[in-house]
C-alpha positions in Angstrom: 0.6 -5.5 17.6 -2.8 -4.5 18.5 -3.6 -3.8 14.8 -4.1 -7.7 14.3 -7.0 -7.6 16.6 -8.4 -4.5 15.1 -8.0 -5.9 11.6 -9.8 -9.0 12.6 -12.5 -7.1 13.8 -13.0 -5.0 10.8 -13.2 -8.2 8.6 -15.6 -9.6 10.9 -17.7 -6.7 10.8 -17.7 -6.3 7.3 -18.2 -9.8 6.6 -21.3 -9.9 8.5 -22.7 -6.8 6.7 -21.9 -8.3 3.3 -23.7 -11.5 3.9 -22.9 -13.8 1.2 -21.8 -11.1 -1.3 -18.3 -10.6 -2.3 -16.6 -7.3 -1.0 -14.9 -5.3 -3.7 -13.6 -2.3 -1.7 -13.4 -1.1 1.9 -12.7 2.6 2.9 -11.4 3.1 6.5 -10.5 6.6 8.3 -8.0 6.5 10.9 -7.0 9.4 13.1 -3.4 10.4 13.0 -3.7 10.5 16.9 -5.3 7.2 17.2 -2.2 5.2 17.7 -3.3 2.7 15.0 -0.7 2.4 12.2 -2.3 2.1 8.9 0.8 0.3 7.4 0.2 -2.6 10.1 -3.4 -2.5 9.2 -2.8 -3.0 5.4 -0.2 -5.9 6.4 -2.6 -7.8 8.5 -5.5 -7.4 6.1 -4.4 -9.9 3.5 -3.9 -12.4 6.3 -7.2 -11.6 8.0 -9.1 -11.7 5.0 -8.1 -14.9 3.5 -11.2 -17.3 2.9 -13.7 -14.3 3.5 -15.9 -12.2 1.3 -13.2 -9.8 1.8 -10.4 -11.8 0.2 -9.9 -10.1 -2.8 -11.2 -6.6 -1.7 -9.2 -3.3 -2.1 -8.4 -1.7 1.2 -8.2 2.0 1.2 -7.1 4.1 4.3 -7.8 7.8 4.5 -5.6 9.4 7.6 -7.6 12.0 9.5 -5.3 14.8 10.9 -5.6 15.8 14.5 -7.6 18.8 15.1 -8.3 20.7 18.5 -10.4 23.5 19.8 -9.2 25.9 22.4 -11.9 26.1 25.2 -10.7 29.7 26.1 -10.9 31.4 22.7 -12.6 28.8 20.5 -9.9 28.6 17.9 -9.8 25.4 15.9 -6.3 24.1 15.0 -4.4 21.2 13.6 -2.4 19.1 16.2 0.3 16.3 16.1 -0.2 15.3 19.7 -3.0 15.1 22.3 -1.6 18.0 24.2 -0.2 21.4 23.5 -1.0 25.0 23.5 -3.5 27.2 21.6 -2.1 30.2 19.8 -3.6 32.4 22.5 -1.4 30.7 25.0 -4.0 28.6 26.5 -3.5 24.8 27.5 -7.1 24.1 27.5 -7.6 22.5 24.4 -10.0 19.7 23.3 -9.4 17.1 20.7 -12.1 17.1 18.0 -10.5 14.8 15.3 -7.8 12.4 14.8 -8.7 9.6 17.3 -11.2 7.9 15.5 -11.2 4.5 13.3 -14.2 4.1 11.2 -15.3 1.7 8.6 -16.3 4.7 6.2 -17.6 2.7 3.1 -17.8 -0.7 1.7 -18.6 -1.8 -1.9 -20.1 -5.2 -2.5 -20.6 -6.8 -5.8 
């Protein structure tokens, strides 16, 4: 489960930025094509945040849908996998959203 390592890194980054202030809320953006399972991050968060400034923080996760752009016709459309075809029939598509994982916001007290 690579989500454990990812969650440890999130806690470390946010803890460093918070300094000695208590973190009240964290907002993550996780792309649906990122191979990161939001439920696993939620599960690991309670364990990883114990005895840190994030211990009582609320974890909010927004899932970002996959989006692609056709390199032939320029059409942008939603995708559920990293490969496929545009409506024009071209398979020359580029993923433009959905693979990311970002710490979007943190709220400190």
